[in-house]
C-alpha positions as CSV (number, residue, x, y, z in Angstrom):
1,M,130.2,128.1,37.1
2,S,128.5,128.5,40.3
3,D,125.3,131.0,39.9
4,P,125.7,133.7,42.5
5,F,122.9,134.3,44.3
6,I,123.0,131.1,45.6
7,Q,127.1,131.7,46.0
8,G,125.8,134.9,48.5
9,L,123.2,132.6,50.3
10,V,126.3,130.2,51.2
11,D,128.8,133.0,52.1
12,D,128.4,133.2,55.4
13,M,126.9,129.2,56.1
14,S,129.3,127.3,58.2
15,E,129.5,123.1,59.1
16,V,127.5,122.4,61.9
17,K,128.5,119.2,64.0
18,P,126.1,116.2,63.7
19,L,125.1,115.7,67.5
20,A,127.0,112.9,68.9
21,N,124.8,110.8,72.1
22,K,128.0,110.3,74.0
23,K,127.9,114.0,74.2
24,L,125.2,114.1,76.5
25,Y,126.3,111.0,78.2
26,G,129.3,113.2,79.3
27,I,127.1,116.0,80.2
28,T,125.0,114.2,82.6
29,L,127.6,112.6,84.0
30,A,129.3,115.6,84.9
31,L,126.8,116.9,86.3
32,L,126.0,114.4,88.0
33,V,128.9,113.9,90.0
34,L,129.5,118.7,89.9
35,G,125.5,118.3,91.6
36,S,127.1,115.5,94.3
37,F,130.2,117.8,95.3
38,L,128.7,121.2,95.7
39,V,126.3,119.7,97.7
40,L,128.6,116.9,99.9
41,S,131.0,120.5,100.0
42,L,128.7,123.3,101.0
43,L,125.1,121.1,102.6
44,G,127.4,118.4,103.4
45,L,126.6,114.6,104.2
46,R,123.4,113.4,106.4
47,T,124.6,112.1,109.7
48,D,122.9,109.0,109.8
49,F,123.4,108.5,105.9
50,F,124.9,105.1,106.4
51,E,122.3,103.7,108.1
52,F,120.2,105.4,105.8
53,I,120.7,103.6,102.9
54,K,120.3,100.2,104.0
55,T,116.5,101.5,105.0
56,L,112.8,101.8,102.6
57,P,113.2,105.1,102.5
58,A,116.6,105.5,100.0
59,V,115.4,103.5,97.7
60,F,112.3,105.8,97.2
61,K,114.0,109.0,97.9
62,N,117.4,108.6,96.1
63,G,116.6,105.6,94.0
64,T,113.8,107.5,92.6
65,F,115.2,110.8,91.7
66,F,118.1,108.7,90.4
67,M,115.9,107.1,88.0
68,L,113.4,109.9,87.2
69,F,116.8,111.2,86.3
70,A,117.4,108.5,83.9
71,W,114.8,108.3,82.5
72,A,114.3,112.2,82.2
73,A,117.6,111.8,80.6
74,W,116.8,109.6,77.5
75,L,114.2,110.9,76.7
76,T,115.8,114.2,76.5
77,L,118.4,112.6,73.7
78,K,115.1,110.9,72.1
79,L,113.5,113.8,71.4
80,S,116.6,116.0,70.2
81,R,116.1,114.9,66.8
82,P,113.5,115.7,64.7
83,S,113.1,112.4,63.1
84,T,111.9,110.6,66.8
85,H,108.7,109.6,67.0
86,I,107.7,109.9,70.8
87,G,104.4,107.2,72.0
88,V,103.0,105.9,75.2
89,K,105.5,103.5,75.4
90,H,108.4,106.3,76.6
91,F,106.5,107.8,79.3
92,V,106.1,103.4,80.8
93,P,109.4,104.8,83.1
94,A,107.5,107.6,84.6
95,L,105.3,104.9,86.1
96,L,108.1,104.5,89.0
97,V,107.7,107.6,90.7
98,P,104.0,106.7,91.7
99,A,105.1,102.8,92.4
100,G,107.3,104.1,94.6
101,L,105.2,105.6,96.8
102,A,102.9,103.4,96.9
103,I,105.6,100.8,97.9
104,T,106.3,102.9,100.6
105,A,102.3,104.1,101.7
106,F,102.0,100.0,101.9
107,A,104.9,99.3,103.9
108,E,105.1,102.9,106.2
109,P,101.4,103.7,105.9
110,S,101.9,106.2,109.2
111,K,103.6,108.4,106.8
112,F,101.2,109.1,105.1
113,S,98.6,109.8,107.8
114,I,97.2,112.8,108.8
115,A,99.1,113.7,111.0
116,A,101.9,112.7,109.0
117,F,101.2,115.6,106.6
118,E,100.1,118.3,109.3
119,G,103.3,117.0,110.9
120,K,105.6,117.0,108.2
121,I,104.2,119.4,105.7
122,L,102.4,122.1,107.2
123,G,105.2,121.9,110.1
124,M,108.1,122.0,108.4
125,T,107.1,124.8,106.2
126,S,109.9,126.6,106.8
127,M,112.9,123.1,106.4
128,G,110.3,122.4,103.4
129,F,110.8,126.1,101.9
130,H,115.0,125.9,102.7
131,C,114.6,122.3,100.1
132,S,112.3,123.5,97.9
133,T,114.4,127.1,97.3
134,T,117.8,124.6,96.7
135,L,115.4,122.5,94.7
136,M,114.6,125.3,92.4
137,I,118.0,127.3,92.6
138,G,120.4,123.9,91.8
139,G,117.6,123.0,89.2
140,L,117.9,126.4,87.1
141,I,121.3,126.3,86.5
142,T,122.0,122.7,86.0
143,F,119.4,123.2,82.5
144,G,121.4,126.6,82.5
145,F,124.7,124.2,81.7
146,L,122.5,121.6,79.8
147,W,121.0,124.2,77.1
148,N,123.7,125.5,76.5
149,A,125.9,122.3,76.1
150,W,123.0,120.7,74.1
151,L,119.6,121.7,73.8
152,K,119.9,124.8,71.8
153,H,122.3,122.4,69.3
154,T,119.3,120.1,69.1
155,A,116.5,119.9,66.2
156,S,113.7,118.4,67.6
157,S,110.4,118.6,66.6
158,Q,108.6,118.3,69.7
159,P,110.7,121.1,71.2
160,A,108.6,122.1,74.1
161,L,108.7,118.2,74.9
162,L,112.4,118.1,75.0
163,G,112.5,121.4,76.7
164,M,110.0,119.7,79.2
165,A,112.0,116.4,79.2
166,A,115.3,119.2,80.1
167,G,113.0,120.4,83.2
168,V,112.7,117.1,85.2
169,A,116.0,116.0,84.2
170,S,117.6,118.9,85.5
171,G,115.3,118.8,88.6
172,S,115.3,115.0,90.1
173,L,119.7,115.4,89.3
174,T,119.2,118.1,91.3
175,A,117.4,115.7,94.3
176,F,119.0,113.2,93.6
177,A,122.6,114.8,94.9
178,Y,120.5,117.3,97.6
179,A,119.0,113.8,98.9
180,F,122.4,113.2,100.5
181,H,121.7,115.6,102.6
182,C,118.3,116.3,103.4
183,S,117.1,113.6,106.5
184,S,113.4,114.9,106.7
185,D,112.4,110.8,104.6
186,Y,108.5,111.5,105.0
187,A,107.0,110.4,101.9
188,L,104.6,113.5,102.0
189,Y,107.4,115.8,103.1
190,V,109.2,114.2,99.3
191,S,106.5,115.0,97.1
192,V,105.6,118.2,97.9
193,Y,108.4,120.0,98.1
194,Y,110.6,118.0,95.9
195,G,108.1,117.5,93.4
196,I,107.2,121.4,93.0
197,P,110.4,122.8,91.9
198,I,111.0,119.3,89.7
199,I,107.2,120.6,88.1
200,M,108.2,124.2,87.8
201,L,111.1,122.9,86.4
202,A,109.5,121.5,83.2
203,L,106.9,124.2,82.5
204,I,109.6,126.1,83.0
205,G,111.6,123.9,80.1
206,G,108.6,123.3,78.1
207,L,107.3,127.1,77.5
208,L,111.5,127.8,76.6
209,G,111.3,124.9,74.0
210,R,108.8,126.2,72.3
211,R,109.8,129.3,72.1
212,K,113.1,128.5,72.1
213,L,113.8,125.4,70.3
214,A,111.7,125.3,67.5
215,W,112.3,125.4,64.2
């Protein structure tokens, strides 16, 4: 015989399916394919793409954003459950970004010079604004899909950090896809105009995670 009070508490409860890792794998793969398709269909592939992929900037630009996306998606997966403890070692892969910058600076110092700053950053604000705006809008759309399909079903003990990781994943995924269109490969340009929206998405994700994912 059950207690009526206890029965009343559980009457409106429904079974919650456990998070499956393969679901996030599928979501991120679908977003990656969809984002790349939209960039190529709406904006087009850069005209010198097949020459570009043989150069060092291709490793820094496209390669770094893909690695950043893969790391942030992996961190999102790790943080989605309450039992996961995140330590310093989990952030080691993020060092690939400054490492990529350092390698590019060593190989092509002219792209980190004052002249490069004035010509490619201050002198290309219109193009940079287009880059940053596109990445911000695309990143927010990606984050929205990720939120509805995965994040709102999580039970993280570090919700703010989970939101930040998802924000970085969304921004870097969009940056990776957009890099197939953008023809500006100056490391300073990429660092500023691609970096700002990714940082903003991380901050937005952290704020939403702290407010909406805490339990």
